[in-house]
DSSP file (Angstrom, degrees, kcal/mol; ACC not computed):
  #  RESIDUE AA STRUCTURE BP1 BP2  ACC     N-H-->O    O-->H-N    N-H-->O    O-->H-N    TCO  KAPPA ALPHA  PHI   PSI    X-CA   Y-CA   Z-CA
    1    1 A M              0   0    0      0, 0.0     2,-0.2     0, 0.0     3,-0.0   0.000 360.0 360.0 360.0 132.5  102.4  107.0   83.1
    2    2 A V        -     0   0    0      1,-0.1     2,-0.5     0, 0.0     0, 0.0  -0.524 360.0-114.4 -76.0 135.5  101.9  103.4   82.0
    3    3 A N        -     0   0    0     -2,-0.2     2,-0.4     1,-0.1    -1,-0.1  -0.588  30.3-131.7 -72.5 119.9   98.3  102.1   82.2
    4    4 A Q        -     0   0    0     -2,-0.5     2,-0.1     1,-0.1    -1,-0.1  -0.593  19.3-131.5 -75.9 126.4   98.1   99.4   84.8
    5    5 A R        -     0   0    0     -2,-0.4     2,-0.2     1,-0.1    38,-0.1  -0.410  16.7-125.3 -77.0 153.4   96.3   96.3   83.7
    6    6 A T     >  -     0   0    0     -2,-0.1     4,-2.2     1,-0.1     5,-0.2  -0.494  25.3-108.2 -90.2 166.3   93.6   94.6   85.8
    7    7 A I  H  > S+     0   0    0      1,-0.2     4,-2.8     2,-0.2     5,-0.2   0.896 122.3  52.9 -61.8 -39.2   93.6   91.0   86.9
    8    8 A D  H  > S+     0   0    0      1,-0.2     4,-2.6     2,-0.2    -1,-0.2   0.910 108.7  49.8 -61.4 -41.3   90.8   90.3   84.4
    9    9 A E  H  > S+     0   0    0      2,-0.2     4,-0.8     1,-0.2    -2,-0.2   0.897 111.5  48.2 -63.8 -41.2   92.9   91.9   81.6
   10   10 A I  H >< S+     0   0    0     -4,-2.2     3,-0.9     1,-0.2     4,-0.3   0.958 114.4  45.6 -62.7 -50.0   95.9   89.7   82.5
   11   11 A L  H >< S+     0   0    0     -4,-2.8     3,-1.6     1,-0.2    -2,-0.2   0.885 108.0  58.4 -63.2 -38.1   93.8   86.6   82.7
   12   12 A G  H 3< S+     0   0    0     -4,-2.6    -1,-0.2     1,-0.3    -2,-0.2   0.727 102.5  54.5 -65.4 -19.5   92.1   87.4   79.3
   13   13 A S  T << S+     0   0    0     -3,-0.9    -1,-0.3    -4,-0.8    -2,-0.2   0.440  94.7  93.8 -93.1   1.0   95.4   87.5   77.5
   14   14 A L  S <  S-     0   0    0     -3,-1.6    47,-0.0    -4,-0.3    -3,-0.0  -0.501  79.9-105.2 -97.9 161.1   96.5   84.0   78.6
   15   15 A Q     >  -     0   0    0     -2,-0.2     4,-2.7    46,-0.1     5,-0.2  -0.441  43.3-107.1 -70.4 155.7   96.4   80.6   77.1
   16   16 A P  H  > S+     0   0    0      0, 0.0     4,-2.5     0, 0.0     5,-0.2   0.875 119.1  50.4 -57.2 -39.8   93.7   78.4   78.8
   17   17 A T  H  > S+     0   0    0      2,-0.2     4,-2.2     1,-0.2     5,-0.1   0.903 112.5  46.2 -68.5 -39.0   96.2   76.2   80.7
   18   18 A Q  H  > S+     0   0    0      2,-0.2     4,-2.7     1,-0.2     5,-0.2   0.928 112.6  51.8 -65.3 -43.6   98.1   79.3   82.1
   19   19 A K  H  X S+     0   0    0     -4,-2.7     4,-2.7     1,-0.2    -2,-0.2   0.925 110.3  48.0 -59.5 -46.0   94.8   80.9   83.1
   20   20 A E  H  X S+     0   0    0     -4,-2.5     4,-2.5    -5,-0.2    -1,-0.2   0.920 111.9  49.3 -60.6 -44.2   93.7   77.7   84.9
   21   21 A T  H  X S+     0   0    0     -4,-2.2     4,-2.6     2,-0.2    -2,-0.2   0.935 112.9  46.8 -60.5 -46.8   97.1   77.5   86.7
   22   22 A I  H  X S+     0   0    0     -4,-2.7     4,-2.9     2,-0.2     5,-0.2   0.916 112.0  50.5 -65.1 -42.1   96.9   81.2   87.8
   23   23 A Q  H  X S+     0   0    0     -4,-2.7     4,-2.2    -5,-0.2    -1,-0.2   0.913 111.2  49.2 -61.5 -41.5   93.3   80.8   88.9
   24   24 A N  H  X S+     0   0    0     -4,-2.5     4,-2.5    -5,-0.2    -2,-0.2   0.926 112.4  48.1 -62.5 -46.0   94.3   77.7   91.0
   25   25 A L  H  X S+     0   0    0     -4,-2.6     4,-2.7     2,-0.2     5,-0.2   0.925 110.3  51.2 -59.8 -47.0   97.2   79.7   92.5
   26   26 A R  H  X S+     0   0    0     -4,-2.9     4,-2.3     1,-0.2    -1,-0.2   0.903 112.3  46.4 -59.8 -43.0   95.1   82.7   93.4
   27   27 A A  H  X S+     0   0    0     -4,-2.2     4,-2.6    -5,-0.2     5,-0.2   0.925 112.1  50.6 -66.4 -43.6   92.5   80.4   95.1
   28   28 A L  H  X S+     0   0    0     -4,-2.5     4,-2.1     2,-0.2     5,-0.2   0.912 113.0  46.1 -62.9 -41.3   95.2   78.5   97.0
   29   29 A I  H  X S+     0   0    0     -4,-2.7     4,-2.8     2,-0.2     7,-0.2   0.948 114.5  46.6 -64.6 -47.3   96.8   81.8   98.2
   30   30 A K  H  < S+     0   0    0     -4,-2.3    -2,-0.2    -5,-0.2    -1,-0.2   0.865 116.1  45.0 -63.1 -38.4   93.6   83.3   99.3
   31   31 A N  H  < S+     0   0    0     -4,-2.6    -1,-0.2    -5,-0.2    -2,-0.2   0.832 117.5  44.8 -75.0 -33.1   92.4   80.1  101.1
   32   32 A T  H  < S+     0   0    0     -4,-2.1    -2,-0.2     1,-0.3    -3,-0.2   0.855 130.9  19.8 -80.7 -37.8   95.8   79.6  102.8
   33   33 A V    ><  +     0   0    0     -4,-2.8     3,-2.0    -5,-0.2    -1,-0.3  -0.701  69.1 177.2-132.8  79.9   96.3   83.2  103.9
   34   34 A P  T 3  S+     0   0    0      0, 0.0    -1,-0.1     0, 0.0    -4,-0.1   0.744  75.6  64.2 -59.9 -25.2   92.9   84.9  103.8
   35   35 A E  T 3  S+     0   0    0      2,-0.1    15,-0.3    14,-0.0    -5,-0.1   0.526  78.4 110.1 -78.5  -4.6   94.3   88.2  105.2
   36   36 A T    <   -     0   0    0     -3,-2.0     2,-0.5    -7,-0.2    13,-0.2  -0.370  64.0-136.1 -69.6 151.9   96.4   88.7  102.1
   37   37 A V  E     -A   48   0A   0     11,-2.4    11,-2.7    13,-0.1     2,-0.4  -0.939  13.4-145.7-111.7 130.5   95.4   91.5   99.7
   38   38 A E  E     +A   47   0A   0     -2,-0.5     2,-0.3     9,-0.2     9,-0.2  -0.798  32.3 142.9 -97.9 132.7   95.5   90.9   96.0
   39   39 A L  E     -A   46   0A   0      7,-2.8     7,-3.3    -2,-0.4     2,-0.5  -0.955  49.7-100.9-153.4 170.1   96.5   93.6   93.5
   40   40 A V  E     +A   45   0A   0     -2,-0.3     2,-0.4     5,-0.2     5,-0.2  -0.899  40.3 172.5-100.0 128.6   98.3   94.1   90.2
   41   41 A K  E >   -A   44   0A   0      3,-2.6     3,-1.8    -2,-0.5    -2,-0.0  -0.982  68.6 -13.1-138.7 122.1  101.8   95.5   90.6
   42   42 A Q  T 3  S-     0   0    0     -2,-0.4     3,-0.1     1,-0.3    -1,-0.1   0.855 128.2 -55.2  53.4  38.4  104.3   95.9   87.7
   43   43 A G  T 3  S+     0   0    0      1,-0.2     2,-0.3   -38,-0.1    -1,-0.3   0.501 117.7 108.4  77.5   5.8  102.1   93.7   85.5
   44   44 A K  E <  S-A   41   0A   0     -3,-1.8    -3,-2.6    14,-0.1     2,-0.8  -0.873  77.8-114.0-113.9 146.5  102.1   90.8   88.0
   45   45 A I  E     -AB  40  57A   0     12,-1.1    12,-2.9    -2,-0.3     2,-0.3  -0.731  47.8-170.1 -75.4 113.7   99.3   89.5   90.3
   46   46 A T  E     -AB  39  56A   0     -7,-3.3    -7,-2.8    -2,-0.8     2,-0.4  -0.846  19.2-154.2-116.4 143.1  100.7   90.4   93.7
   47   47 A F  E     -AB  38  55A   0      8,-3.0     7,-3.2    -2,-0.3     8,-1.2  -0.975  14.9-161.8-118.3 130.1   99.7   89.5   97.2
   48   48 A K  E     -AB  37  53A   0    -11,-2.7   -11,-2.4    -2,-0.4     2,-0.5  -0.851  13.8-159.4-114.0 145.3  100.5   91.7  100.1
   49   49 A L  E >  S- B   0  52A   0      3,-2.4     3,-2.2    -2,-0.3     2,-0.3  -0.993  76.9 -37.2-116.7 120.4  100.6   91.1  103.9
   50   50 A G  T 3  S-     0   0    0     -2,-0.5   -13,-0.1   -15,-0.3    -2,-0.1  -0.506 126.1 -30.2  63.7-126.8  100.4   94.3  105.7
   51   51 A D  T 3  S+     0   0    0     -2,-0.3     2,-0.4    70,-0.2    -1,-0.2   0.200 120.4  93.0-107.2  16.1  102.5   96.7  103.6
   52   52 A K  E <  S-B   49   0A   0     -3,-2.2    -3,-2.4    69,-0.1     2,-0.2  -0.885  79.3-114.5-114.9 141.1  104.9   94.1  102.2
   53   53 A D  E     +B   48   0A   0     -2,-0.4    -5,-0.2    -5,-0.2     3,-0.1  -0.536  35.3 176.9 -65.9 135.0  104.8   92.1   99.0
   54   54 A F  E     -     0   0A   0     -7,-3.2    15,-2.1     1,-0.5    16,-0.4   0.836  57.8 -15.6-108.9 -62.9  104.4   88.5  100.1
   55   55 A V  E     -BC  47  68A   0     -8,-1.2    -8,-3.0    13,-0.2    -1,-0.5  -0.954  59.4-166.7-139.8 159.1  104.1   86.4   96.9
   56   56 A W  E     -BC  46  67A   0     11,-2.0    11,-3.1    -2,-0.3     2,-0.5  -0.981  18.7-128.2-145.6 161.3  103.3   87.2   93.3
   57   57 A I  E     -BC  45  66A   0    -12,-2.9   -12,-1.1    -2,-0.3     2,-0.4  -0.937  22.6-171.0-111.2 122.7  102.4   85.2   90.1
   58   58 A S  E     - C   0  65A   0      7,-2.2     7,-3.2    -2,-0.5     2,-0.4  -0.928   6.1-157.2-112.0 140.2  104.5   85.8   87.0
   59   59 A H  E     - C   0  64A   0     -2,-0.4     5,-0.2     5,-0.2     2,-0.2  -0.955  10.6-178.1-120.3 136.8  103.4   84.4   83.6
   60   60 A Y        -     0   0    0      3,-3.3     3,-0.1    -2,-0.4   -42,-0.0  -0.668  46.9 -87.9-122.3 176.9  105.7   83.8   80.7
   61   61 A Q  S    S+     0   0    0     -2,-0.2   -46,-0.1     1,-0.2     3,-0.1   0.870 124.1  19.0 -57.7 -38.5  105.1   82.5   77.2
   62   62 A S  S    S+     0   0    0      1,-0.1     2,-0.3   -44,-0.0    -1,-0.2   0.463 126.6  16.7-116.1  -2.6  105.4   78.8   78.2
   63   63 A H        -     0   0    0     -3,-0.1    -3,-3.3     2,-0.0     2,-0.4  -0.964  59.2-120.5-160.8 175.4  105.0   78.7   82.0
   64   64 A V  E     -CD  59  96A   0     32,-0.5    32,-3.1    -2,-0.3     2,-0.4  -0.986  22.0-159.3-128.2 136.1  103.8   80.3   85.3
   65   65 A D  E     -CD  58  95A   0     -7,-3.2    -7,-2.2    -2,-0.4     2,-0.6  -0.898  11.1-150.4-114.6 144.9  106.0   81.0   88.3
   66   66 A L  E     -CD  57  94A   0     28,-2.3    28,-2.4    -2,-0.4     2,-0.4  -0.983  25.9-159.5-108.0 119.2  104.9   81.6   91.9
   67   67 A E  E     -CD  56  93A   0    -11,-3.1   -11,-2.0    -2,-0.6     2,-0.5  -0.841   7.6-154.7-108.1 136.5  107.5   84.0   93.4
   68   68 A F  E >   -CD  55  92A   0     24,-3.2    24,-1.8    -2,-0.4     3,-1.4  -0.944   9.8-152.1-114.7 127.0  108.2   84.4   97.1
   69   69 A S  T 3  S+     0   0    0    -15,-2.1     3,-0.2    -2,-0.5    -1,-0.1   0.843 102.9  36.3 -65.8 -32.7  109.7   87.6   98.4
   70   70 A M  T >  S+     0   0    0    -16,-0.4     3,-1.8     1,-0.2    -1,-0.3  -0.077  80.3 131.2-107.9  32.6  111.3   85.8  101.4
   71   71 A G  G X   +     0   0    0     -3,-1.4     3,-1.8     1,-0.3    20,-0.2   0.777  61.8  64.8 -57.8 -33.2  112.1   82.6   99.4
   72   72 A A  G 3  S+     0   0    0     18,-2.7    -1,-0.3     1,-0.3    19,-0.1   0.735  99.9  54.1 -65.1 -21.1  115.7   82.4  100.5
   73   73 A S  G <  S+     0   0    0     -3,-1.8     2,-0.3    17,-0.3    -1,-0.3   0.422  96.6  83.8 -91.1   1.6  114.4   81.8  104.0
   74   74 A L  S <  S-     0   0    0     -3,-1.8     2,-0.6    -4,-0.2    35,-0.0  -0.790  70.5-140.9-104.8 146.3  112.3   78.9  102.9
   75   75 A A        +     0   0    0     -2,-0.3     2,-0.3     3,-0.0    -3,-0.1  -0.936  43.9 124.6-112.9 120.3  113.5   75.3  102.5
   76   76 A S    >   -     0   0    0     -2,-0.6     3,-0.8     3,-0.1    -2,-0.1  -0.895  57.1-133.5-169.6 142.1  112.2   73.3   99.5
   77   77 A D  T 3  S+     0   0    0     -2,-0.3    -1,-0.1     1,-0.2    -2,-0.0   0.645 106.2  59.6 -72.1 -14.4  113.6   71.4   96.6
   78   78 A V  T 3  S+     0   0    0     16,-0.0    17,-0.4     2,-0.0     2,-0.3   0.624  82.5  97.2 -89.7 -11.9  111.1   73.1   94.3
   79   79 A L    <   -     0   0    0     -3,-0.8     2,-0.3    15,-0.1    15,-0.2  -0.608  54.6-175.5 -79.9 134.5  112.3   76.7   95.0
   80   80 A K  B     -E   93   0A   0     13,-2.7    13,-2.5    -2,-0.3     2,-0.3  -0.894  18.0-138.9-128.4 157.3  114.8   78.1   92.4
   81   81 A S        -     0   0    0     -2,-0.3    11,-0.1    11,-0.2     3,-0.1  -0.838  13.3-139.6-110.4 151.4  116.8   81.3   92.2
   82   82 A R    >   -     0   0    0     -2,-0.3     3,-1.4     1,-0.3     2,-0.1   0.338  41.9-146.1 -90.3   5.6  117.2   83.2   88.9
   83   83 A G  G >   -     0   0    0      1,-0.3     3,-2.0     2,-0.2    -1,-0.3  -0.406  66.9  -3.8  69.9-140.0  120.9   83.8   90.0
   84   84 A I  G 3  S+     0   0    0      1,-0.3    -1,-0.3    -2,-0.1    -2,-0.0   0.695 128.3  66.9 -62.7 -21.1  122.5   87.1   89.0
   85   85 A A  G <  S+     0   0    0     -3,-1.4     2,-0.6     2,-0.0    -1,-0.3   0.652  79.4  94.6 -71.9 -14.0  119.4   88.1   87.1
   86   86 A E    <   -     0   0    0     -3,-2.0     3,-0.1     1,-0.2    -5,-0.0  -0.674  60.8-162.7 -83.5 119.9  117.5   88.3   90.4
   87   87 A S  S    S+     0   0    0     -2,-0.6     2,-0.5     1,-0.2    -1,-0.2   0.802  82.1  50.7 -73.4 -26.0  117.6   91.9   91.6
   88   88 A N  S >  S-     0   0    0      1,-0.1     3,-1.5    -3,-0.1    -1,-0.2  -0.955  73.5-154.1-113.0 114.3  116.6   90.8   95.1
   89   89 A G  T 3  S+     0   0    0     -2,-0.5    -1,-0.1     1,-0.3    -6,-0.1   0.638  91.4  60.7 -65.3 -12.7  118.7   88.0   96.6
   90   90 A N  T 3  S+     0   0    0    -19,-0.1   -18,-2.7   -21,-0.1   -17,-0.3   0.692  81.5 102.6 -85.1 -18.6  115.9   86.8   98.8
   91   91 A V    <   +     0   0    0     -3,-1.5     2,-0.3   -20,-0.2    -9,-0.3  -0.416  43.5 172.2 -72.0 135.4  113.4   86.1   96.0
   92   92 A R  E     -D   68   0A   0    -24,-1.8   -24,-3.2    -2,-0.2     2,-0.3  -0.949  11.3-158.2-134.4 157.5  112.9   82.4   95.0
   93   93 A H  E     -DE  67  80A   0    -13,-2.5   -13,-2.7    -2,-0.3     2,-0.5  -0.935  13.6-143.4-136.8 157.4  110.3   81.0   92.6
   94   94 A V  E     -D   66   0A   0    -28,-2.4   -28,-2.3    -2,-0.3     2,-0.7  -0.992  19.6-137.4-119.3 127.3  108.6   77.8   91.7
   95   95 A A  E     -D   65   0A   0     -2,-0.5     2,-1.0   -17,-0.4   -30,-0.2  -0.755  24.0-148.6 -80.3 116.7  107.8   77.0   88.1
   96   96 A V  E     +D   64   0A   0    -32,-3.1   -32,-0.5    -2,-0.7     3,-0.2  -0.764  41.6 142.3 -98.7 100.1  104.3   75.6   88.4
   97   97 A G  S    S+     0   0    0     -2,-1.0     2,-1.0     1,-0.3    -1,-0.2   0.860  74.3  30.5 -96.5 -66.4  103.7   73.0   85.7
   98   98 A N     >  -     0   0    0      1,-0.2     4,-1.9     2,-0.1     3,-0.4  -0.794  69.8-174.0 -97.5  94.2  101.6   70.4   87.4
   99   99 A F  H  > S+     0   0    0     -2,-1.0     4,-1.8     1,-0.2    -1,-0.2   0.897  81.3  52.0 -56.7 -47.1   99.5   72.3   89.9
  100  100 A D  H  4 S+     0   0    0      1,-0.2    -1,-0.2     2,-0.2    -2,-0.1   0.858 110.8  47.6 -60.5 -37.5   97.9   69.3   91.5
  101  101 A K  H  4 S+     0   0    0     -3,-0.4     4,-0.3     1,-0.2    -1,-0.2   0.890 119.5  39.0 -68.0 -39.5  101.2   67.6   92.0
  102  102 A L  H  X S+     0   0    0     -4,-1.9     4,-2.9     1,-0.2     3,-0.5   0.598  89.7  95.8 -88.5 -11.9  102.8   70.8   93.6
  103  103 A K  H  X S+     0   0    0     -4,-1.8     4,-2.6     1,-0.2     5,-0.2   0.872  82.7  48.5 -53.6 -47.5   99.7   71.9   95.5
  104  104 A P  H  > S+     0   0    0      0, 0.0     4,-1.8     0, 0.0    -1,-0.2   0.909 116.5  43.1 -61.1 -38.9  100.7   70.3   98.9
  105  105 A E  H  > S+     0   0    0     -3,-0.5     4,-2.5    -4,-0.3    -2,-0.2   0.889 114.1  51.3 -74.4 -38.9  104.2   71.8   98.8
  106  106 A L  H  X S+     0   0    0     -4,-2.9     4,-2.7     2,-0.2     5,-0.2   0.912 108.6  51.3 -61.1 -42.6  102.9   75.1   97.5
  107  107 A S  H  X S+     0   0    0     -4,-2.6     4,-2.2    -5,-0.3    -1,-0.2   0.912 111.0  48.3 -62.4 -44.3  100.4   75.3  100.4
  108  108 A R  H  X S+     0   0    0     -4,-1.8     4,-2.4    -5,-0.2    -1,-0.2   0.907 112.5  48.3 -60.3 -43.8  103.2   74.6  102.9
  109  109 A L  H  X S+     0   0    0     -4,-2.5     4,-3.0     2,-0.2    -2,-0.2   0.897 110.1  51.3 -65.3 -41.1  105.5   77.2  101.4
  110  110 A I  H  X S+     0   0    0     -4,-2.7     4,-2.1     2,-0.2    -1,-0.2   0.919 111.8  47.3 -62.7 -43.7  102.7   79.8  101.4
  111  111 A K  H  X S+     0   0    0     -4,-2.2     4,-1.8     2,-0.2    -2,-0.2   0.910 114.7  46.2 -63.8 -42.2  101.9   79.2  105.0
  112  112 A E  H  X S+     0   0    0     -4,-2.4     4,-2.5     2,-0.2    -2,-0.2   0.905 111.6  51.2 -66.3 -41.3  105.6   79.3  106.0
  113  113 A A  H  X S+     0   0    0     -4,-3.0     4,-2.8     1,-0.2    -2,-0.2   0.879 108.2  52.8 -65.2 -36.1  106.2   82.5  103.9
  114  114 A A  H  X S+     0   0    0     -4,-2.1     4,-2.0     2,-0.2    -1,-0.2   0.895 110.0  48.2 -64.9 -40.0  103.2   84.1  105.7
  115  115 A T  H  X S+     0   0    0     -4,-1.8     4,-1.9     2,-0.2    -2,-0.2   0.923 113.9  46.1 -65.4 -44.3  104.7   83.3  109.1
  116  116 A L  H  X S+     0   0    0     -4,-2.5     4,-3.4     1,-0.2     5,-0.5   0.894 109.8  55.4 -63.5 -40.3  108.1   84.6  108.0
  117  117 A G  H  X S+     0   0    0     -4,-2.8     4,-1.8     1,-0.2    -1,-0.2   0.913 110.2  45.2 -59.2 -42.4  106.5   87.7  106.6
  118  118 A F  H  < S+     0   0    0     -4,-2.0    -1,-0.2     2,-0.2    -2,-0.2   0.852 119.6  41.1 -69.7 -34.5  104.8   88.5  109.9
  119  119 A E  H  < S+     0   0    0     -4,-1.9    -2,-0.2    -5,-0.2    -1,-0.2   0.903 128.3  26.3 -78.5 -42.8  107.9   87.8  111.9
  120  120 A H  H  < S+     0   0    0     -4,-3.4    -3,-0.2     1,-0.2    -2,-0.2   0.590 120.9  49.6-103.0 -12.5  110.5   89.4  109.8
  121  121 A C  S  < S-     0   0    0     -4,-1.8    -1,-0.2    -5,-0.5   -70,-0.2  -0.566  72.6-174.4-125.1  66.7  108.6   92.1  107.9
  122  122 A P        -     0   0    0      0, 0.0     2,-0.1     0, 0.0    -3,-0.1  -0.299  31.7-106.4 -64.5 148.7  106.6   94.1  110.5
  123  123 A T              0   0    0      1,-0.1   -73,-0.1    -5,-0.1    -5,-0.0  -0.369 360.0 360.0 -69.1 153.0  104.2   96.6  109.1
  124  124 A K              0   0    0     -2,-0.1    -1,-0.1     0, 0.0   -74,-0.0   0.438 360.0 360.0 -89.0 360.0  105.2  100.3  109.5
């Protein structure tokens, strides 16, 4: 069994700019949708609504992505698909470079995704 890393371990392994971006995203998600639950899943900081993954934060060597499980149902010019590499056709992501510039749009997307999650992904 693979040892699951904690949020602190993930943050401790990052460059300062990535860590700041992730901390900003975590705060934005928690403030926008306070009922979400934060955990580490498959090495990613994941937020759940009910029993469904809602959004998660992925970090790469040079950038940070905010990924939306119902992203295909959201409308925004900043949302991108990974194409055939994406195992789930509904997932879309935002490459978060300039957090302050993207914050209003990210906030809107998080709110809309939470609404979609509650409407289309009822808990069991």
